[in-house]
KEGULUM-841244 format. One record per residue (C-alpha): residue number from 1; y negated, x, z. Coordinates in Angstrom, 1 decimal. Each point is the difference from the previous one (the first is absolute). Layout:
<rec seq="NUM" c2="Y" c1="X" c3="Z"/>
...
This chain:
<rec seq="1" c2="-172.7" c1="131.7" c3="174.0"/>
<rec seq="2" c2="-0.1" c1="-2.3" c3="-3.0"/>
<rec seq="3" c2="-2.6" c1="2.2" c3="-1.7"/>
<rec seq="4" c2="2.0" c1="3.1" c3="0.8"/>
<rec seq="5" c2="3.1" c1="-1.4" c3="-1.5"/>
<rec seq="6" c2="-1.8" c1="-0.8" c3="-3.3"/>
<rec seq="7" c2="-1.7" c1="3.3" c3="0.0"/>
<rec seq="8" c2="3.4" c1="1.7" c3="0.3"/>
<rec seq="9" c2="1.6" c1="-1.9" c3="-2.8"/>
<rec seq="10" c2="-3.1" c1="0.4" c3="-2.2"/>
<rec seq="11" c2="0.3" c1="3.8" c3="0.5"/>
<rec seq="12" c2="3.8" c1="0.2" c3="-0.3"/>
<rec seq="13" c2="0.9" c1="-2.3" c3="-3.0"/>
<rec seq="14" c2="-1.5" c1="0.9" c3="-3.4"/>
<rec seq="15" c2="0.8" c1="-1.5" c3="-3.4"/>
<rec seq="16" c2="2.6" c1="2.2" c3="-1.8"/>
<rec seq="17" c2="2.0" c1="0.9" c3="3.1"/>
<rec seq="18" c2="3.7" c1="0.3" c3="-1.1"/>
<rec seq="19" c2="3.4" c1="-0.3" c3="1.6"/>
<rec seq="20" c2="3.5" c1="0.2" c3="-1.4"/>
<rec seq="21" c2="1.3" c1="-3.5" c3="-0.7"/>
<rec seq="22" c2="2.5" c1="-1.6" c3="2.3"/>
<rec seq="23" c2="1.7" c1="-3.4" c3="-0.5"/>
<rec seq="24" c2="-1.5" c1="-1.4" c3="3.2"/>
<rec seq="25" c2="-3.6" c1="0.5" c3="-1.2"/>
<rec seq="26" c2="-1.3" c1="-3.5" c3="-0.9"/>
<rec seq="27" c2="-1.6" c1="-0.5" c3="-3.4"/>
<rec seq="28" c2="-3.4" c1="-1.0" c3="1.4"/>
<rec seq="29" c2="-0.4" c1="3.6" c3="1.4"/>
<rec seq="30" c2="0.6" c1="1.6" c3="-3.4"/>
<rec seq="31" c2="-3.1" c1="0.7" c3="-1.9"/>
<rec seq="32" c2="1.4" c1="1.9" c3="-3.0"/>
<rec seq="33" c2="3.1" c1="0.4" c3="-2.1"/>
<rec seq="34" c2="2.7" c1="2.2" c3="1.5"/>
<rec seq="35" c2="-0.2" c1="3.3" c3="-1.8"/>
<rec seq="36" c2="2.9" c1="2.0" c3="-1.5"/>
<rec seq="37" c2="0.4" c1="1.9" c3="3.3"/>
<rec seq="38" c2="0.1" c1="-3.2" c3="2.1"/>
<rec seq="39" c2="-3.5" c1="0.1" c3="1.4"/>
<rec seq="40" c2="-2.4" c1="-2.9" c3="0.2"/>
<rec seq="41" c2="-3.5" c1="-0.8" c3="1.3"/>
<rec seq="42" c2="-0.1" c1="-2.2" c3="3.0"/>
<rec seq="43" c2="-2.5" c1="-2.0" c3="1.9"/>
<rec seq="44" c2="-0.4" c1="-1.4" c3="3.6"/>
<rec seq="45" c2="0.6" c1="-3.7" c3="0.6"/>
<rec seq="46" c2="-1.3" c1="-2.2" c3="2.8"/>
<rec seq="47" c2="2.4" c1="0.0" c3="2.9"/>
<rec seq="48" c2="1.9" c1="-3.0" c3="1.3"/>
<rec seq="49" c2="1.7" c1="1.3" c3="3.1"/>
<rec seq="50" c2="-0.6" c1="-1.8" c3="3.3"/>
<rec seq="51" c2="-0.4" c1="1.4" c3="3.5"/>
<rec seq="52" c2="3.4" c1="-1.6" c3="0.7"/>
<rec seq="53" c2="1.6" c1="2.3" c3="-2.6"/>
<rec seq="54" c2="-1.2" c1="3.0" c3="1.9"/>
<rec seq="55" c2="1.0" c1="-1.5" c3="3.3"/>
<rec seq="56" c2="3.6" c1="-0.2" c3="-1.3"/>
<rec seq="57" c2="-0.2" c1="3.8" c3="-0.7"/>
<rec seq="58" c2="-1.3" c1="0.6" c3="3.5"/>
<rec seq="59" c2="2.6" c1="-2.1" c3="1.6"/>
<rec seq="60" c2="2.9" c1="1.5" c3="-2.0"/>
<rec seq="61" c2="-1.0" c1="3.6" c3="0.7"/>
<rec seq="62" c2="-1.5" c1="-0.7" c3="3.4"/>
<rec seq="63" c2="-3.3" c1="1.6" c3="-0.9"/>
<rec seq="64" c2="-3.7" c1="-0.9" c3="0.1"/>
<rec seq="65" c2="-2.2" c1="0.4" c3="-3.1"/>
<rec seq="66" c2="-3.8" c1="0.2" c3="0.3"/>
<rec seq="67" c2="-1.8" c1="-3.2" c3="-1.1"/>
<rec seq="68" c2="-2.2" c1="2.0" c3="-2.4"/>
<rec seq="69" c2="3.0" c1="1.7" c3="-1.6"/>
<rec seq="70" c2="1.6" c1="-3.4" c3="-0.6"/>
<rec seq="71" c2="-3.3" c1="-1.4" c3="-1.4"/>
<rec seq="72" c2="-0.2" c1="3.0" c3="-2.3"/>
<rec seq="73" c2="3.6" c1="-0.1" c3="-1.2"/>
<rec seq="74" c2="0.0" c1="-3.8" c3="-0.7"/>
<rec seq="75" c2="-3.3" c1="0.0" c3="-1.9"/>
<rec seq="76" c2="1.6" c1="1.0" c3="-3.4"/>
<rec seq="77" c2="3.3" c1="0.7" c3="-1.6"/>
<rec seq="78" c2="-0.1" c1="3.5" c3="-1.4"/>
<rec seq="79" c2="2.6" c1="2.1" c3="-1.8"/>
<rec seq="80" c2="-0.8" c1="3.4" c3="1.7"/>
<rec seq="81" c2="-1.8" c1="1.3" c3="3.1"/>
<rec seq="82" c2="0.0" c1="3.7" c3="-0.7"/>
<rec seq="83" c2="-3.4" c1="1.4" c3="1.0"/>
<rec seq="84" c2="1.2" c1="3.7" c3="-0.4"/>
<rec seq="85" c2="-0.5" c1="1.0" c3="3.6"/>
<rec seq="86" c2="1.6" c1="-3.2" c3="1.3"/>
<rec seq="87" c2="2.4" c1="-2.4" c3="-1.6"/>
<rec seq="88" c2="-0.7" c1="-3.5" c3="1.3"/>
<rec seq="89" c2="2.6" c1="-2.8" c3="-0.3"/>
<rec seq="90" c2="-0.2" c1="-1.9" c3="-3.3"/>
<rec seq="91" c2="0.8" c1="-3.7" c3="-0.3"/>
<rec seq="92" c2="1.5" c1="-1.8" c3="-3.0"/>
<rec seq="93" c2="0.0" c1="-3.9" c3="-0.3"/>
<rec seq="94" c2="3.7" c1="0.1" c3="-0.7"/>
<rec seq="95" c2="0.8" c1="2.4" c3="2.9"/>
<rec seq="96" c2="-3.2" c1="-0.2" c3="2.1"/>
<rec seq="97" c2="1.1" c1="1.7" c3="3.2"/>
<rec seq="98" c2="2.8" c1="2.2" c3="-1.3"/>
<rec seq="99" c2="-2.0" c1="3.3" c3="0.3"/>
<rec seq="100" c2="-1.0" c1="-0.8" c3="3.6"/>
<rec seq="101" c2="3.5" c1="-1.0" c3="0.9"/>
<rec seq="102" c2="1.4" c1="3.3" c3="-1.4"/>
<rec seq="103" c2="-2.5" c1="2.0" c3="2.0"/>
<rec seq="104" c2="1.3" c1="-1.7" c3="3.2"/>
<rec seq="105" c2="3.7" c1="-0.1" c3="-0.9"/>
<rec seq="106" c2="1.5" c1="3.4" c3="0.3"/>
<rec seq="107" c2="1.2" c1="2.3" c3="2.8"/>
<rec seq="108" c2="-3.3" c1="1.7" c3="1.0"/>
<rec seq="109" c2="-2.0" c1="-3.3" c3="0.5"/>
<rec seq="110" c2="3.0" c1="-1.2" c3="2.1"/>
<rec seq="111" c2="-0.7" c1="2.9" c3="2.3"/>
<rec seq="112" c2="-3.8" c1="-0.2" c3="-0.1"/>
<rec seq="113" c2="-0.6" c1="-3.7" c3="0.4"/>
<rec seq="114" c2="1.4" c1="-0.2" c3="3.5"/>
<rec seq="115" c2="-2.4" c1="2.8" c3="0.9"/>
<rec seq="116" c2="-3.0" c1="-2.0" c3="-1.2"/>
<rec seq="117" c2="-0.4" c1="1.6" c3="-3.4"/>
<rec seq="118" c2="0.0" c1="-2.3" c3="-3.1"/>
<rec seq="119" c2="0.3" c1="1.6" c3="-3.5"/>
<rec seq="120" c2="-2.1" c1="-1.7" c3="-2.6"/>
<rec seq="121" c2="-0.7" c1="2.5" c3="-2.8"/>
<rec seq="122" c2="1.0" c1="3.4" c3="-1.3"/>
<rec seq="123" c2="-1.8" c1="3.4" c3="0.3"/>
<rec seq="124" c2="-1.0" c1="1.4" c3="-3.4"/>
<rec seq="125" c2="2.0" c1="3.2" c3="0.4"/>
<rec seq="126" c2="3.2" c1="-1.8" c3="0.9"/>
<rec seq="127" c2="-0.2" c1="1.3" c3="3.5"/>
<rec seq="128" c2="1.0" c1="-3.4" c3="1.3"/>
<rec seq="129" c2="-1.4" c1="-3.4" c3="0.9"/>
<rec seq="130" c2="-3.5" c1="-0.9" c3="1.3"/>
<rec seq="131" c2="0.4" c1="-1.9" c3="3.2"/>
<rec seq="132" c2="-2.1" c1="-2.3" c3="2.1"/>
<rec seq="133" c2="0.1" c1="1.3" c3="3.6"/>
<rec seq="134" c2="0.3" c1="-3.1" c3="2.2"/>
<rec seq="135" c2="0.6" c1="1.8" c3="3.2"/>
<rec seq="136" c2="-2.4" c1="-1.4" c3="2.6"/>
<rec seq="137" c2="-1.9" c1="-1.8" c3="-2.8"/>
<rec seq="138" c2="1.6" c1="-3.5" c3="-0.3"/>
<rec seq="139" c2="-3.2" c1="-1.8" c3="1.2"/>
<rec seq="140" c2="-1.8" c1="1.4" c3="-3.0"/>
<rec seq="141" c2="-0.1" c1="-1.4" c3="-3.6"/>
<rec seq="142" c2="0.1" c1="3.4" c3="-1.6"/>
<rec seq="143" c2="1.9" c1="3.2" c3="0.9"/>
<rec seq="144" c2="-0.4" c1="3.7" c3="-0.5"/>
<rec seq="145" c2="2.0" c1="1.6" c3="-2.8"/>
<rec seq="146" c2="2.2" c1="3.1" c3="0.0"/>
<rec seq="147" c2="2.4" c1="1.7" c3="-2.4"/>
<rec seq="148" c2="3.6" c1="0.4" c3="1.0"/>
<rec seq="149" c2="2.0" c1="3.0" c3="-1.5"/>
<rec seq="150" c2="3.3" c1="-1.5" c3="-1.0"/>
<rec seq="151" c2="1.8" c1="3.4" c3="0.5"/>
<rec seq="152" c2="-0.2" c1="-0.7" c3="3.8"/>
<rec seq="153" c2="2.3" c1="-3.0" c3="-0.4"/>
<rec seq="154" c2="-1.7" c1="-2.2" c3="2.6"/>
<rec seq="155" c2="-0.9" c1="2.7" c3="2.5"/>
<rec seq="156" c2="-3.7" c1="-0.3" c3="1.1"/>
<rec seq="157" c2="-0.5" c1="3.7" c3="-0.7"/>
<rec seq="158" c2="-0.5" c1="-1.1" c3="-3.6"/>
<rec seq="159" c2="-3.0" c1="-2.2" c3="0.8"/>
<rec seq="160" c2="-3.4" c1="1.3" c3="-1.1"/>
<rec seq="161" c2="-3.3" c1="-0.4" c3="1.7"/>
<rec seq="162" c2="-2.0" c1="-3.2" c3="-0.9"/>
<rec seq="163" c2="-1.2" c1="0.5" c3="-3.6"/>
<rec seq="164" c2="-1.9" c1="-3.4" c3="-0.1"/>
<rec seq="165" c2="-1.4" c1="-1.9" c3="2.9"/>
<rec seq="166" c2="0.9" c1="-3.3" c3="-1.6"/>
<rec seq="167" c2="1.2" c1="-1.7" c3="-3.1"/>
<rec seq="168" c2="-3.6" c1="-1.0" c3="-0.8"/>
<rec seq="169" c2="-1.0" c1="3.6" c3="0.1"/>
<rec seq="170" c2="3.0" c1="0.9" c3="-2.2"/>
<rec seq="171" c2="-1.3" c1="-2.5" c3="-2.6"/>
<rec seq="172" c2="-3.6" c1="1.3" c3="0.2"/>
<rec seq="173" c2="1.2" c1="3.6" c3="-0.5"/>
<rec seq="174" c2="2.3" c1="-0.9" c3="-2.9"/>
<rec seq="175" c2="-2.6" c1="-2.1" c3="-1.7"/>
<rec seq="176" c2="-2.5" c1="2.8" c3="0.2"/>
<rec seq="177" c2="2.7" c1="2.5" c3="-1.2"/>
<rec seq="178" c2="0.9" c1="-2.1" c3="-3.0"/>
<rec seq="179" c2="-3.6" c1="-0.5" c3="-1.1"/>
<rec seq="180" c2="-1.1" c1="3.6" c3="0.4"/>
<rec seq="181" c2="3.2" c1="1.3" c3="-1.6"/>
<rec seq="182" c2="-1.3" c1="-1.2" c3="-3.3"/>
<rec seq="183" c2="-2.8" c1="2.6" c3="0.0"/>
<rec seq="184" c2="1.0" c1="2.6" c3="2.7"/>
<rec seq="185" c2="2.8" c1="2.4" c3="0.7"/>
<rec seq="186" c2="2.3" c1="-1.6" c3="2.6"/>
<rec seq="187" c2="-0.3" c1="2.8" c3="2.5"/>
<rec seq="188" c2="-3.7" c1="-0.5" c3="0.1"/>
<rec seq="189" c2="0.3" c1="-3.6" c3="1.0"/>
<rec seq="190" c2="2.3" c1="0.2" c3="3.0"/>
<rec seq="191" c2="-2.7" c1="1.5" c3="2.3"/>
<rec seq="192" c2="-1.9" c1="-3.3" c3="-0.3"/>
<rec seq="193" c2="2.9" c1="-1.6" c3="2.0"/>
<rec seq="194" c2="-1.3" c1="1.8" c3="3.1"/>
<rec seq="195" c2="-3.3" c1="-2.0" c3="0.0"/>
<rec seq="196" c2="1.6" c1="-3.3" c3="-1.2"/>
<rec seq="197" c2="2.6" c1="0.1" c3="2.8"/>
<rec seq="198" c2="-1.4" c1="2.3" c3="2.7"/>
<rec seq="199" c2="2.4" c1="-1.3" c3="2.6"/>
<rec seq="200" c2="3.1" c1="0.6" c3="-2.1"/>
<rec seq="201" c2="-0.2" c1="2.2" c3="-3.2"/>
<rec seq="202" c2="-3.0" c1="1.8" c3="1.4"/>
<rec seq="203" c2="1.6" c1="0.6" c3="3.4"/>
<rec seq="204" c2="3.7" c1="0.3" c3="0.6"/>
<rec seq="205" c2="0.7" c1="-0.2" c3="-3.7"/>
<rec seq="206" c2="-2.3" c1="2.8" c3="-1.1"/>
<rec seq="207" c2="2.7" c1="2.7" c3="-0.2"/>
<rec seq="208" c2="2.3" c1="-2.3" c3="-2.0"/>
<rec seq="209" c2="-2.7" c1="-0.7" c3="-2.6"/>
<rec seq="210" c2="-1.2" c1="3.6" c3="-0.1"/>
<rec seq="211" c2="3.6" c1="0.9" c3="-0.9"/>
<rec seq="212" c2="-0.1" c1="-2.5" c3="-2.8"/>
<rec seq="213" c2="-3.3" c1="1.6" c3="-1.3"/>
<rec seq="214" c2="1.6" c1="3.4" c3="-0.1"/>
<rec seq="215" c2="3.0" c1="-1.3" c3="-1.9"/>
<rec seq="216" c2="-2.2" c1="-1.9" c3="-2.5"/>
<rec seq="217" c2="-2.2" c1="3.0" c3="-0.6"/>
<rec seq="218" c2="3.0" c1="2.2" c3="-0.6"/>
<rec seq="219" c2="1.5" c1="-2.5" c3="-2.5"/>
<rec seq="220" c2="-3.3" c1="-0.1" c3="-1.8"/>
<rec seq="221" c2="-0.3" c1="3.8" c3="-0.2"/>
<rec seq="222" c2="3.6" c1="0.3" c3="-1.2"/>
<rec seq="223" c2="0.5" c1="-3.1" c3="-2.1"/>
<rec seq="224" c2="-3.4" c1="-1.3" c3="-0.8"/>
<rec seq="225" c2="0.3" c1="-3.3" c3="1.8"/>
């Protein structure tokens, strides 16, 4: 898992990545002057959060987070977690668990959590949160991942099929996607998910990812990206 975490962050963060400046961003994360439009280059920093910090989140919201997700999230502080197809929860030293708290602290999670579904990230098309499916899985250290359509307001009819069999497989697929995206069209990369995660993306998640491919291809043909 350690190697997988490093591989992900090596693929995700690149020098020159920019964000709009906010007062809560610590100076040590800023790699450039803030330009006239308020943008600055940022860098990742070694994380300092403890397991106990995450246990407080779990206890407060009555959730269980996979050990490998916690290990990944606490490895670094990072300003942004937007991977295009998925937006992972960022972590600032000054507000380290704010994003994760916000994902868990609104009316839809309040309905999903008692049903064994724990939001932890956002779907790239703003469909709704990605959720860990804990139902019947509590003895495991990792959980399958689904998308929840927020328009269903907590009704389980809004729950997708499993799109990743585990958080490890999500990281593997995203790492591959981020690396290959530098040289390939995005819609040509997604089919690789089927072999990387045959029990999730390549099984129950196949239709979900095929729909993404169609959308990405249409965007490329119409807009050139």
